Each structure stands twice: as C-alpha cells, then as structure tokens.
C-alpha positions in Angstrom: 150.0 99.2 110.3 147.9 95.6 109.8 149.8 92.9 107.4 148.7 90.3 105.6 151.1 87.6 104.0 151.4 88.3 100.0 150.8 85.0 98.2 153.8 85.2 97.0 157.7 84.6 97.1 160.4 83.8 94.8 159.4 82.2 91.6 157.9 83.7 88.4 155.9 80.9 87.1 156.1 80.3 82.8 152.7 80.3 81.6 152.4 77.6 78.6 149.8 76.2 76.7 150.2 73.0 78.5 148.3 74.9 81.7 144.6 73.8 81.7 141.5 75.1 83.8 139.2 73.4 85.7 135.8 74.7 87.0 136.8 78.3 86.1 139.0 78.5 89.4 141.6 75.9 89.0 145.0 75.3 87.4 147.1 72.7 87.1 150.3 73.7 85.7 153.7 72.6 85.0 156.5 74.5 86.7 160.0 73.4 87.2 159.6 69.7 86.2 156.5 69.2 88.7 152.9 69.7 88.1 151.0 71.4 90.4 147.4 72.7 91.4 146.1 76.6 92.0 143.3 77.6 93.6 143.3 81.0 91.3 140.0 82.0 92.9 141.5 81.9 96.7 144.9 83.3 94.9 143.4 86.6 93.8 141.7 86.7 97.1 144.5 87.1 98.6 146.3 88.7 96.7 143.3 91.2 96.4 143.6 92.0 99.8 147.3 92.5 100.0 146.6 95.4 97.7 143.7 96.7 99.9 145.8 96.7 102.9 148.7 98.3 101.2 145.9 100.6 99.6 145.2 101.7 102.5 148.5 102.0 104.9 149.9 103.7 101.8 147.0 106.4 101.2 146.6 105.3 97.1 143.3 103.6 98.1 140.7 104.7 95.3 136.8 104.6 95.2 133.9 105.5 93.1 130.5 106.6 93.2 128.3 104.7 93.7 125.8 105.8 90.4 122.3 105.2 92.6 122.9 105.0 96.1 121.9 102.4 97.7 120.2 102.9 101.3 120.4 100.1 104.3 118.3 100.5 107.1 119.7 99.6 110.3 119.5 100.3 114.2 119.5 102.8 116.8 122.9 100.8 117.7 124.2 100.1 115.0 123.9 103.9 113.1 125.7 104.5 116.5 128.9 102.8 115.4 128.4 103.9 111.6 128.7 107.6 112.6 132.2 106.3 115.1 133.6 104.7 112.4 132.5 107.1 109.6 135.6 109.3 109.2 137.4 105.6 109.0 135.2 104.6 107.0 135.6 107.7 104.7 139.5 107.3 105.0 139.2 103.7 103.3 136.8 105.0 100.2 133.3 104.6 102.3 131.7 108.0 101.3 128.3 106.8 103.7 125.1 109.2 104.9 123.6 108.3 108.0 120.1 109.4 108.8 117.8 108.2 112.0 116.5 104.7 109.8 119.0 103.9 107.8 122.5 104.6 105.9 123.1 105.7 102.2 125.9 104.2 100.1 127.6 107.7 98.3 130.9 105.7 98.0 133.0 103.0 97.8 136.2 101.9 97.8 137.1 100.8 93.9 138.6 97.0 95.1 134.6 96.5 96.0 133.1 97.5 92.8 131.4 93.7 92.5 130.4 93.2 96.4 127.6 92.9 96.9 126.9 95.7 98.9 123.7 96.0 101.1 125.1 92.4 101.8 128.4 94.4 102.9 127.4 96.7 104.8 124.7 94.6 107.1 128.1 92.3 107.5 129.8 95.2 108.4 127.5 96.1 111.1 127.1 93.0 112.2 131.3 92.7 113.1 131.3 96.7 114.2 132.3 97.2 117.9 132.3 100.5 120.0 136.2 99.2 120.3 137.0 98.4 116.8 140.7 100.3 116.3 141.7 101.0 112.8 143.7 97.7 112.0 140.4 95.5 113.4 138.4 97.5 110.6 141.4 97.2 107.9 141.5 93.1 109.0 137.6 93.2 108.9 137.4 95.1 105.2 139.9 92.6 103.8 138.3 89.3 105.5 134.7 91.1 103.1 136.1 91.8 99.7 134.0 89.9 97.4 135.6 86.7 96.0 137.6 86.8 91.8 135.2 85.0 89.0 137.5 83.8 86.9 135.3 83.9 83.6 138.0 82.9 81.2 141.5 81.1 80.3 142.7 84.9 79.0 142.0 85.7 82.5 143.6 82.9 84.3 146.9 83.3 82.7 147.0 87.0 84.2 146.6 86.4 87.8 149.2 83.1 87.3 151.3 85.5 85.8 150.8 88.1 88.4 151.3 85.5 91.0 154.9 84.6 92.6 154.9 80.4 93.3 155.7 79.3 96.6 158.2 76.3 97.4 156.0 74.7 99.9 152.3 73.9 99.8 149.7 76.6 101.1 146.2 77.0 100.8 146.1 78.0 96.8 149.4 76.1 95.9 149.5 72.0 95.8 152.2 70.3 94.3 151.5 67.2 93.0 154.2 65.5 93.1 153.4 61.1 93.2 152.6 60.7 97.1 150.1 63.5 96.4 148.4 62.0 93.7 148.9 58.5 95.2 146.7 59.5 97.9 143.5 60.4 95.7 142.9 57.6 95.0 144.0 55.2 98.4 140.3 54.5 99.7 
C-alpha cells in the first residue's frame, strides 16, 4: 500500500488571536513559548494527499459526477494507456468513457473537484505507462491533487486546528528562533 507521511506528529496547536495570516498562505503562530511559520498551503496539500491515499487504501474514496462531461482529445497511444488503466482509475473514483479520438470525464474523486480537469488528464496521460502499477498510480494521482487556496483567516484557523505540529522543521513548518530570524537579515 502506498504511504505518504502525514503532516503531523504530536503537538496540537492552540488557536489564538496572536496568529497572523500572511498572503493567504503563511501563518505565524505562537506555540510552546516560541514563534513558528507554517506554510498552510503546503500543510493542507500534504494532508489532502494523505487523505486521498488513506481513502483509496481503505476503499472509502467518494466521487462526484461532472455536470457537463468534459471531452479531452488524446493520441491513440494515450487512449490505449487509459483503457489499460481504466479499471484502476474507476476504483479511484474516475469514471471515464473512451472513444476512438477522445476521453470523456464523467465522474471524478471529490478531492479533485477544484482541479482543472483537462490539464489533469493531460498530465496523467504524460505520466502513465504500460508498466504503471496500482501503487505507482496512487502516487501519481496524489501528486496531481490541486493545491488548496486559503481564502480567509477562518479557513486558516480550521486548517491549523487539523494539524499536529512537529518537533522539528519540515517542508511546511519552521520554528522562528533567534538564529533563524537573524539569518533572514545576514548579507
């Protein structure tokens, strides 16, 4: 089964009025006596990837219909690859209808609702190969999930409350200690 490290470890953040949202993406928080900078978009993206992989592995992935099915023109080779992987894609929430010259998207996994679907299918077509297996396809799809957009402080707080803060810096969390802050201004 495909695994992705979940953006969490052990410390639940405390929401407070001193949290500061910057550029609808970054959040400066006070936690356990120090300040930290969180890339909410990256943390939420990793959480969504983890949710997708869990849902696939637990057969709990929900999908939704496309109100106006979208047709995507593909090459014969690409259509053959989608035909080969159609059963797996269906298991993962995609319902695709294949014809001689195009693919029609009828249903998608709910986590892909904010995706630009034509671009998603084009990118997926570039990454599929005849030897792509189930785990590789899960990894490919998890990397194609849309990046979240943070719209408000309330949404940022909701995301923050879902996170467990790590003890060490990672790709979405940085402690803002004196050394880190001083390095920002070294020339």
